[in-house]
N, C-alpha and C positions, 0 to 999 in steps of 0.2 A: 268555512274557514274558522279555525279556532282563534279566539282572541288571545293575546299574550298573557302570560301568567306573571302578574306583578305582586300579588299578595295571596297568601295561602292561610286558611283557617285550619289549624290542627287542633282538634278537640280530643282530650284525653281524660280517662278516668284514673290515671296514674298507676295502672296495673302493667304487668309485664307484657300483656297482650298488645300494648300500644308501642312497644319498643321498635318493632319493625316499621310501623307506620311513622314513627318519629324519624327514623333513618331515611325513609322514603321522602318525607317532607323536607328534611334538610338537604338531601341531594337534589331534589327538584328545585328548591329555593336557591340553592347555590348555582345550579345550571342556568336558571332564568334571572338570577339576581333579584329575587322576590323577597318581600317582607313576610315573615312568619308571625301569625297571631296565634299564640298558644292559649287555649281556653280549657279551663277546668270548671265544671258546673257542680256546685254543691246542691244536690237535689233537695228542694224544700219538703219538709214533712207536711202531712195534712194538718190543717190549722188546729184541729182538736188535739192532735198528738203534740204539736208544737207548744200549745198553751199548757197542756198537762206537764210536759217536761220543764217548762219555765216555772210552773208552780212548785214542782218537786225540788228543783235545783236552786231556785231563786233567780231573779233577773240578772244579778251581777255575775253569778257563776255560769249562767246560761250564755251570756254575752262573752264571757271569758273563754268558754269552750268553743264557741263559734269563731271567735278571733284566732284562737289557737289552731283550729282546723284550716282556716284561710292562710295563716302564716306557714303552716306545714306544707300546704299545697304549693304556695308561692316558692318556698325554698326548694321543693322537689322539682318544679318546673325550671327554676334557674339552674339547678344542678345538672339537669338533663341536657341543657343547651350549652353550658359553659365548661363542664368538667368531664364529660363522657369521652374518654380516650378512644373507644371503639368507633364512635360516631365521627370524631375528628379524623381518625385514620381512614374511615370509609369516604369522607369528603375529599381528603387528600388524594386517595387512590382514584376516585371518580374524576377529579379535576385533572390528574395526570393522564388518565386514559383518554379524556376528551380534549386534551390540549389546552386546558384553561390554566392561566398562570396562578401561582400560589396566592397572590394578593387577593384575587377575586374569589378564591376558595374559602376564605375565612368569613364565616357567617357573621355579619355585623348587625343585620336588621331583624330584630325580633321584638315582639310585644307580648306581655303576659297579662291575661285577663282571667280573673277569678270572679264568678258570679254565683248567685243562688237563685234558683227558680226551676222552671220546667226545662229539662235538658235539651230536648229537640228545639223548642222555641228559642232558647238562649243561643244555641249554635247558629240557627238561621238568622236571628236578629243581629248577633255580633258579626257574622259574615257579611251581612248587608251593610251594617253601620261602618265597617272597615273596608268596604268596596272589595271584598275578596273575590278572586277569580276561580277559586277551587276550595273544596272542603276535603280534608283527609281524616279518616277515622280508622281505628284499629278494629280488626275483625276477630272472630273466634277461631279456635284451633282447626276445626273441621269445616273449612269454607264451603264445601259442597254438600253438607248435610242440611237437614231441614232447619236447624237452629243456628246455622253459620252466621246469619246476619241477625243481630239482636234487635230489640224494639227501638233502640235509639237510632241505629243505622237505618233501619226500615223507615222510621219516621222522617229522618233527614232526606233519604233518597226519594221518598214520596213527595215531599214539599219543596225541595230545593230548586231554585231557578238557575243554579250554577253547577258545574260538574262536581261530582262527589266520588272520591276514591276510597274504597274499603280495602285495607291492607291486612292480610292474615298474618298472624305471628309465625315465626320460624318454629317448626317442630323438630324435635330431636330424633324422629324416626328415620 
């Protein structure tokens, strides 16, 4: 028997490939009244590259650039959950179809996490730290090709102790 879904880790690289996965996450969270933890990992550069860039830019400009990237990611994640009219419409339609009243269809419970490090490790660690019951990732356009599941999804699928859903993007074909 599957355990109830009370919290979902949605990991995103902030590309269009993740839009369908975001919609799936929101609809699933709405249906189960689950908390969404939205995670964006800023992959760390190898230490020698990191130090070289700090030397070139100077410590102050380097930190300013990193802070700017984190702020942009945070704004993007906030915008995707609060202002995306298509997602809100999809939630409303889903709730109507399932007989869920409008008050419960408004997604209230979400957390935004921005970290820097190894992407697979950070996804798994954050999912565990937040007691997530499921991980949702965006897939590649050709889900049934050899490269449909990227190295991040493959790594998460291989090591996760909780269910992982990889959602392919909608194609215009």
